[in-house]
Each structure stands twice: as C-alpha cells, then as structure tokens.
N, C-alpha and C positions, 0 to 999 in steps of 0.2 A: 717725531714718529711720522712715517709716511702717511699721507691723507687717506690712503686706502684702508688703514686700520683705525681711523677715527670713528667714533660711535655716532650713527644716525639716531639721535635721541628723540626727534620729533615725529617719528612714525609710530604707528600702532605697536609695533614690535621693535624696540630699539635694538640695533645690532651693528656689528662691524664686519659682517660676512657678505655684504653685497646682496642683501634680500631684494632691493629695488630692482636689481637686474636679473633676479632668479624667479621668474613669475610662477613656475611649477611649484617650487618649494614654498614660496610665499603664500600661494593659494592653499597649500596642504596645511600650512601652519594656521592660517586664518580660519580654516575649517575646524582645526583641533582647538583653537582658542575658546569658543563658547563652551566646549566640554570641559575644558580646564577651569574656567570661571564657575561653571556649575559645580565641579568637584570642590573648588575653593570655598564657595558659599555653603556647601553641605557638609564638608569634612574639615574645613579649616577653623580658625579661631571662633568659638562660640560666643555670641553676645557683643562683639566689638567690630563688626563689619562697617558700622557707620561712624566709628570713632576717628578722630584725627590723630595720627601717630607720627611722632618726629622720627622719620626713618632715614637711613642711609640708602641711596640709590646709586647703583653703578652707572656712571656716564662715560667712562674712559677705561682704557687698559694701561694708562700711564701710572706707574707706581707712585708718583709724587702728587697726583691729583685725580685719582680714579673715581671718587664718589662725592656726591653732594648731599647735604642734610636738608630736610624740610618736612612740613606736615602734609600728610596725604592719608586718604582713606585706603585701607589695604586692598580692596577690590580694584582700585584705581592705580595701584602700584605698577611702575614700568618695569615689568619683567622683561629682560632682554637676553639676547644671545651674543656673548662676548668671548672672543679668542684672544689669548696673549699674542703679541706680535711674533711673526715667524722669525726663526733663526736662520740667517742666510747660510746656505750650504750645510744645513743640518744633516747628519747621517744617523743611521740606526746604531744605538750605542751598545748593543749586546745581542747575544744569541747567534743563530746560524747566519743571519744576514748582517752581522756587525760590519760597519764600515760602508754599507751600501747607502745610496741616498734615501732619505726618510720618504714614506709612501704618502702621496697626496690623495690617493684613492684606495679603496679597500682591495687587498690582493685576494683574487677569487678563491684560492685554496684555503684562505684563512677567514672567509666570510662568516661562517657559522660560529667559530670560536670567538671572533671579535664581538659579534653581535651578542653572544651570551654574556661576555664581560660587561658590555655597556648596559644590558638590561638589568643585570644584578646591581650595578652601581646606581643606575637610574631608579630602581625600585626603593632604594632606601631614602631618597630625597622626599617624596610625598609621604612616606611612612611616618617619619618623625613629626611632620605637621599634624597628621592624624592622631598620633599618640598624645600630643601636647594641646589638643584643641580645647580642653576644658579648663586649662590652668588659669586663664584670665580671671575667672570667677573668684580666685583665691590669692591674687597677687599680693606680695608683701609691700609693694610700693609702685608708684607710677614709673620709677626708674627700671625696676625689674619687669614690669609689664611691657614696657617699651623694648627691652632687650629680648623678651620672649618673642615679640612680634617681628623683631629684626631678624632673628634666627628663622622664623617661619617663612618670611617673605624671601629670604636668601635660599632656603631649601627649595622653595618654589622656583626660583630663578635657575637653580641647578638642574631641576627637572626639565625646564625649558632648554637648557643648553644640551642635555642628552637627547632630548626628543628631536630638536632640530638637527643637530650636526650628525648625530650617530644613527638616527632612525630615518627621518624624513629625507635627509639629504643624501645618504649613502646606501640605504637598504630597501628603497622602493616599497612595494606593496607589503612585504613581510615586515618591514620597519614600521609602517603606518599601523599595522595590526598590533604590533608590540607597544606602540605608543598609546593606543586605546586601552590595552591591558593595564598599562601603568596607572591609569585612572579607575579601572574596574576593581583592581585588588584594593583591600582595605586592611589597615593594621588590625589584627585580632579577630578578623572576620572568620567565622567557622568554615564557611564554604569557599571563600576566596581570599585567603590570607596573603600577607606580604611574604617574600621569598625566603627572608632570613629570620631565624627565631627571635633575635633581640628586638626586631622591629615589629613584633606582635605582642610584646609586653606592654602592660599599662604604664602610664606615667601619672600616678594619682596625686602627687603632691610635689612642692617645689624643691625638696631636698632630692627627690627622684629626678626632677628636671636638671638640677645642677649636676647630679652624678652623671646623667645621660650625656649632657653636653661636654663634660670633662672626659669621660671614659669612652663612650660610644662614638661621639664625634671625632675623637682622637683616632679611632679605628678608621674613620672616614678620611682623616688627614693621611694616614699611612697608605691606604688603598689608593687614594688620589695621587700621592707622591710616586707610587710605583707605576700608576698609569700614565703619569706625566712624562715617564721615560719611554713611552711606547714609540715604536718605529712608525705607527700610523700618526702622522703629524698633526692632523685636525684634533685627534684624541689628546695628544700631548699638550697642545695649546689650550684646549678647553680646560683640562685639569689644572694646568698652571695657573690660570686665572681663578678657578674655583677655590684654590688653596688660599688666595688672598682673602676671600670671604670667610673660609672655614676657620681662620685664626681667631676671629671674633667669637665664634661659637664656643671654642675652648676657653677663651677668656671668660665668657659668661659663666661657665661651669666652675673654673678654677677660683675666680674671685667670689662667686656666690657661696661656695663651700668654705672659703676662707672667712667670709663675713659672718657665716653661721657660727663657725668656731670661735671667732673673735667675740661675738655676743655671748656665747655660752660661757666662755672663760671669764668675761667681765662679770656676768651674773653670779657665777660661783664665787669669784673673789669678793664681790660686794656683800654676798650672803655668808661669807666666812666658811665656805665649803672647801676642805682640803682634800677630800677623796672624790675625784671625778667619777669613779665607778659606783658611787652611791646614787643609783639611777632614780629611785623614788624621791629623794630629797632634791635632785637637780630638776626633775620634771615638775616639782611643785613650783619652781621658778618660772615656768612657762617657756623654757628654752629647750633646745635639742641636745640631749646628752652625747657625750663622746663615744661611749660604747654603741649607741644606735648609729652614729656616723660610720663607725668601723664596720657594723653589719651591713650598711648600705654599700660601703666600698667593696666588701666581700662579694656581695650580690652582683653589682654592676660591672665589676672587673671580670668576674668569672663568666657572666653573660657575654661580655664583649670579646673574651678570648675565643669563645666559640665561633665568632665571626671569621676567624682566621682559617677555619676548616681543619682538615686532617694535616698533621705535622708532615707526614710523607704523602706527597700528591703527584701523581703523573699528570694531572691536568695543569697544575702550576708549572711543572717542568716544560710541558708542551707550549704553554703560553710564552715562557721565557725563550725557548728555542726558536719559536716563530717570530719573536721580536715584538710581541703584542703588549706584555706587561713585564716591567723590569723589577729591580729591587729598590728598596728605599735608598734615595740618594745614589743611584747607580752611577751617576756622573762623577761622584766623589770617590768612588772605590778604585782600588789600584790593581786589582787582579786582571785576568785576561778577558773578563766579561763573556766568557763562553762556558766556563765551569766544567770543561771536559776533564774527567778524572779527579775533580776536586771533592773534598768532603766537608761536612759541617756537623758539629757536635749537636745532637738533638736529645732533649729529655723526653723519655717515653715511659709508659706503663708496660712492663713486660713480666709475665709470670708472677703476678702478685708482688712486684717490687718496682721502685722508681730507678730507672737506669738512664745513664747518659751514654748514647751510642754515636759512633761516627757513621753518618749517612751520606749517600751521594748528594753533593751540594745542589744539584738540579732538582732532585726529589724533595729536598728539605727547604724549598724557598718559602713555604708557608710558616714553617718553624723559625726561619730567620727573620721574616717580617714580624712575627709575633714577638720574638726577642727584641727587635728594635723598638716595637711598641711599648713593651715593658720598661725598657730603658727610658723612653721618652715620658712615660707616665710617672716614674719615680720622682720627677722634679716636683710635682704638685704635692706629693706626700711630704717631701722635705720642707717645702714652704709651709704647709699646714702645721707640721710639727715645730716649727720655729715659733708660730704664734702661741701654741700650747706652752712651750718652754718659756716664752716671754712672761707669761703670767705665773710661772713658777710651779707648774704641775708636772709631775713625773708620770707622764702618759704619752705613748707614742702610737700614732696611727701607722698601719703597714699594709702592703698588698698581700693578699693570700697567695698561697702556693699555686703554681699553674695547674696542678692536679686537682684542686678543690672545686667541688660543685660543677663538674664539667659534663656536658651532654653530647659533645662532638669531639672527635680525635681519640687518640689512644687512651686518654684518661676518662673517657665517657663512663660514668658510673663507678669509677675507681673508688675504693674506700680511703680516700686521702683527706686529712684534716687541713685547716687553713694554714698551719704551720708546717705542713709537709709531712706530717706523721702518718704512717700507714696503720690503719685501724682494722679491727674486726668489723664485719658488715653491720652488726647491730650497734656497735659503738660508733661507727661512722655516721649512721643515720641520726643518732642523738647529738653528736658533735656538730653535724651539719645544721640541724635545727636550731641549735644554740648560737651558731655563728652567723645566721641569716635573720632578717627581719621577720617578726612574728605578727600574727593578726593584731595582737595587742599593741605592737609597735606601730603598725599602720593606723590603728584607731587613734593612738596618741598624736601622731602627726596630723591626722585629719583634724583633730580638735584644735590645733594651732593655726590651720589654714583659714584665716579670716582676712578678707580683702582690706587693704589700706589704699584708698584712692586720693587722699588729700596730698597736694604737692609738698614735698620736702618731708613727709612722715614715712616712717617705716614700721613694719610689724615688730613686735617686741622680741622675736626669736632671731633677728637678723640685724647685723650692724649696717650703717650707711656705707656707701663706697667711699673710697679715698678721693675720687674725683667724679664728675658728671661725664656725660657724653657730649662730644663736640664742644668741650669747654664750657658747658652750661653749669649754672649754679645748682646747689642742692635743692633749691626751692622750685626749679623749673618744672612746668607742667608738661611732662613728656607725652602724656596721652590726654587728649581732650574727649572725654567720654560723652557720647551723645545722650541727651536727655531722654 
C-alpha cells in the first residue's frame, strides 16, 4: 500500500487523510472533539466508562491486517478517520455521468443533495449508541458486553468518518453546523429526535439488541454499499472501509439470536417439551420462547423496512442520475447502469389490494434496494431454522410480509397480516397486536435480564458462543469492570 494511505495512529485523531498537512480541517475537528467526548460520556454506555474493554481498533485499511486488539477505556478509544485506498483511474459507474472521472471535490450543483445523503447516514451512527446505552447493566456475559461496546465504539468511529470527510472537509460552515446538530439530536428525544423512526425506538433488552444488529444494521450495510458506489470518490472510499466494520455488527446479531434459539431448544428438549408453542411451560424454564422470537422478528423487520422510504421515489431517482448513490453491488450488475426506459417489478398497496406493478426502474430504486435487503436477510432465518430442526422441533421462523406493520411507503397503515393476508381493518388491528410483542412479553424479557459478569459464565437464556474473540478462550475476561 502506498505510504500516503498508511494510518497515522500516534496522533490525537488517527487518520490516513493527511490531517497533519491540513491545519484548517484539523483545527475544526479538534474543536469538535471535546463536544463529541461530552456526548459520549453523557449519551454513551452507562456505568462502564472506566472499565477496560478488550476492543478492536482500526489501525490500517489493509484487509489483511487492519485492526489490533487490546484493553482500552472507551473514552480513550482511538476514533479515527480512515478511507479505503483509492482505485486508480476510477470512473463514475452509473447515472448521467457514467464513465466520467470520479469526483474528488463536491460538484457545486449537487452540493445540497449530497449533504443531505451524508447527514441522514451520519445521524444513524450516534443514534444506535444512544439506543443501547443502558444495556451494559443487564449483559448476559462479559463476551456479550464486549461485543456491545465494540459495536458502540465503531458506530462512534463511523460518525467521525462522516463528520470529517463529508462535513468539515467539503461543506464549510454549513457542514460544521450539521456536525454540531449530529450531537444535539438524541434518539427518542421528544423535541429533537433522530431523523429516522427506527432510530428513535427503545432497545430495552438483549433480544432487542440482537434483532437491531441483525436487521437494522443490515439496512446500514445496504445503504453503505449503495453509497460506496458513489461518483464522489471520498464518500465511496469512506463507505467501503465502514463496511469492513459493519460486518461484525451483523455477526453479533446473527450469532446472538442463534445462541438464544440454541439455548431455548436445549432447555425444551431437556424438559421433555414437544410443543414449542406451549409458551407458559417454556417460560417456566427461564428461556425465551420461539413464538416471542418470531414476534420480535416481525417488529424489527417491519421497522427496518420503513428505513427504505417510499417504494417509488423521485429523490432516489435523482441521486442515481446525479451519480451520488448507486444500487447494491452496482459494479456487479450487467445492465447499462443508466436505466433509461428500464422497468422494475414493485409490490404495492393499490385500491385495497396487494399488486405487483412494473415501475420505471429509476423511480423504483428504493424498492429494489429493499428487495436486495430482504434477500440478504433470509440467510439468517434459514440458519436459525436449522438449529430448531436439529433439535427435532416442527417450528419455523419466517419474515413477515413486506406490507405488515408498515408506517412508511405505499403499505403504510394497510390492513395486511404477517402472512400477506388482506384483512378487514378491525381484524387487522387484532392480528397485528397478536403478531407483535405485548407489554407482557416485554415484562417477561425484562425479568430475564440479569447481568452475568463472571468470566466464562453466561445467563441461562443464552448459549455460549462457538468461539471467543481474537482466539481467546471462553474464560477470558473481556471486560475488566472498574470497582
């Protein structure tokens, strides 16, 4: 790798973007840094700021050796600004500017649209930290506590990436004001909430956390992958490296849910329970019943689908035509990458029925990205169902229909059940209530959330992982909690 893209890790702000030679931007970031730390201490993980956590820290952009592990207090974590190496001769891969050299500066006519894309993405990063700030008090193990904090500090680094590159560096005074607003908004705040609805929901328990990191962080993967195709090269390079870290967040969710299912099935088998839908009997074992896991899938999947916006969107079409945001794996697609005259089949709610209509492909980009997300999400469902089948249970988890429990898009408020059935309005309300977690479900989950801080031990409702982090044994003390 050229030395220009090695990481200066010994500075206050580790980076590979030449901050040492950019005094103006460095001073702006150093002024922003105290506000960020103040936000972290007030809105980040509660009760563990003095703990030593075995964290992964990005020290390179080399895929073979990009991170190191070690104990660090979270406020001392080296949040850095790292871009993937440039691709020599890169051209814009889609839209009206397809084939032109990728932009190294913001095109003036696209300034407002690009800034809006960046602010929306940047706003999600601190939001999830805020949503998860109380979970440490109920961690099922030190292994899981460490994984929570790893997700948190990397979301913080992603915020740094957006604030530096896409606001301070390229948007002047307007960008600096947007950077301040990213710290002023807070998840669930009545007066100044986060921009997207799913990032104002509570994360009250660890099942919710695992669902969030599997489903909602996967939306982050899809959005970052689309932005990684951008004709604005610094944005592309930023998102390409962020995707490296995002993979771990989804692993935390995927494996966490799998471990819950594993423990539930073990407990049912040991107790001689043949019917996994016998919820009262299963709950007497102190594990999380499979029907509740299905309800949480219904909730988190539907909330995440709303993040894709309206199925038919002129804004999405404009971003594509401008060359700002492409499709998922745009570089792997084989069409003309302009979509002039092309169509795409879109599932919509029309006149009281679910219909599939051919829509202009440019306008249907949100629907296409949502479909890519659904396909990507189905893999976890298959893995979890294999665990259930391994224990001999005739029960299968599933994704709900895209029209179920929607608040945004053509299905917003549509009387569609989780299986895609069209219902009368009164019946739809009853079915929706039965298919989503109830207050009683929440109270039961809360009753299970008791912390386990002894190295190598796990709460009785979740199985140990197959392997530790960084090759460490199961008894490793991943978090050294301050006395």
